[in-house]
C-alpha positions in Angstrom: -17.3 25.1 19.8 -18.9 25.3 16.7 -19.9 23.0 14.1 -20.5 23.5 10.8 -21.9 21.2 8.1 -22.3 22.1 4.4 -25.1 20.9 2.2 -26.0 21.4 -1.7 -23.0 20.9 -3.5 -23.7 18.4 -6.6 -22.9 18.2 -10.2 -24.3 20.7 -12.8 -24.0 21.6 -15.9 -22.5 24.9 -17.3 -24.7 28.1 -16.5 -26.9 25.8 -14.0 -27.5 27.2 -10.7 -26.8 25.8 -6.9 -27.7 26.7 -3.6 -24.7 26.0 -0.9 -26.3 26.1 2.8 -23.9 26.1 6.0 -25.7 24.9 9.2 -23.9 26.3 12.6 -24.3 24.0 15.5 -24.4 27.3 17.6 -25.2 30.7 17.5 -23.8 32.8 13.8 -25.0 36.1 15.3 -21.6 36.8 17.2 -19.6 35.6 14.5 -17.6 38.8 13.2 -17.2 37.2 9.3 -18.2 34.2 7.9 -17.3 33.0 4.4 -17.4 30.7 1.6 -13.6 29.2 0.4 -13.1 26.6 -2.3 -10.4 24.0 -3.5 -9.6 23.0 -6.7 -7.9 19.6 -7.7 -3.9 20.7 -7.3 -4.8 24.6 -6.2 -4.7 26.0 -2.8 -8.0 26.9 -1.1 -9.1 30.3 -2.2 -11.9 32.8 -0.8 -15.2 32.6 -3.0 -17.3 35.5 -0.7 -17.1 36.8 2.7 -19.8 38.2 4.8 -19.7 40.4 7.9 -21.7 40.6 11.3 -22.8 43.7 9.9 -24.1 42.3 6.3 -21.5 43.6 4.5 -20.2 41.2 1.5 -16.8 40.7 -0.7 -16.3 38.4 -3.8 -13.4 37.0 -5.5 -13.1 38.9 -9.0 -13.8 35.3 -10.7 -17.6 34.9 -8.9 -18.6 38.8 -8.9 -22.2 39.2 -10.4 -22.6 35.5 -10.2 -22.5 34.3 -6.7 -24.4 35.9 -3.5 -23.5 35.2 0.0 -26.4 35.7 2.7 -26.6 34.6 6.3 -29.8 34.0 8.3 -28.8 34.7 12.4 -32.2 33.3 13.1 -31.6 30.1 11.6 -28.0 29.8 12.2 -27.7 29.3 8.6 -25.2 30.5 5.9 -25.6 30.6 2.4 -24.2 30.9 -1.2 -26.1 31.4 -4.2 -24.2 30.3 -7.3 -25.5 31.2 -10.6 -24.3 31.0 -14.0 -22.2 28.4 -13.1 -19.0 27.4 -15.1 -16.3 24.5 -15.3 -13.9 26.6 -13.7 -16.2 27.0 -10.7 -15.7 23.2 -9.9 -14.1 22.7 -6.3 -15.0 21.8 -2.7 -16.6 24.3 -1.1 -15.9 25.2 2.6 -18.0 27.2 5.2 -15.8 29.3 7.5 -16.8 31.2 10.5 -14.3 33.4 12.6 -14.3 35.2 16.2 -11.5 37.6 17.3 -10.0 34.4 19.2 -11.0 31.1 17.0 -11.8 30.6 13.7 -14.1 27.1 12.4 -14.3 25.0 8.9 -16.9 23.0 7.5 -16.3 19.4 6.1 -16.7 20.7 2.4 -19.3 19.9 -0.4 -18.4 18.9 -3.8 -19.7 21.1 -6.6 -18.9 19.7 -10.1 -19.9 21.8 -13.3 -19.8 19.8 -16.4 -21.8 18.8 -19.1 
């Protein structure tokens, strides 16, 4: 069983930056892929970014060039660096981890972009 705990959310002005962290209770080395999702009020949860065990990444078009996903296997931690934040980035951000036979979710961290 893997537990995921997100941190780093908060209130930031448009154009600002935040770095989200997702600490895993177990090793993430064997995870096939890990990702960040977000859910805004009244909207469905959407994929923000994903990173494979080999380090390949993929991003939603809305965040390309602004967000960077990374993982530190030694620290069992997933990161999401978010730059040039926009009001439309406001959402609860969730960490996700997957192996072939299972998937895990964190509890989410709120990101609010507002002046």
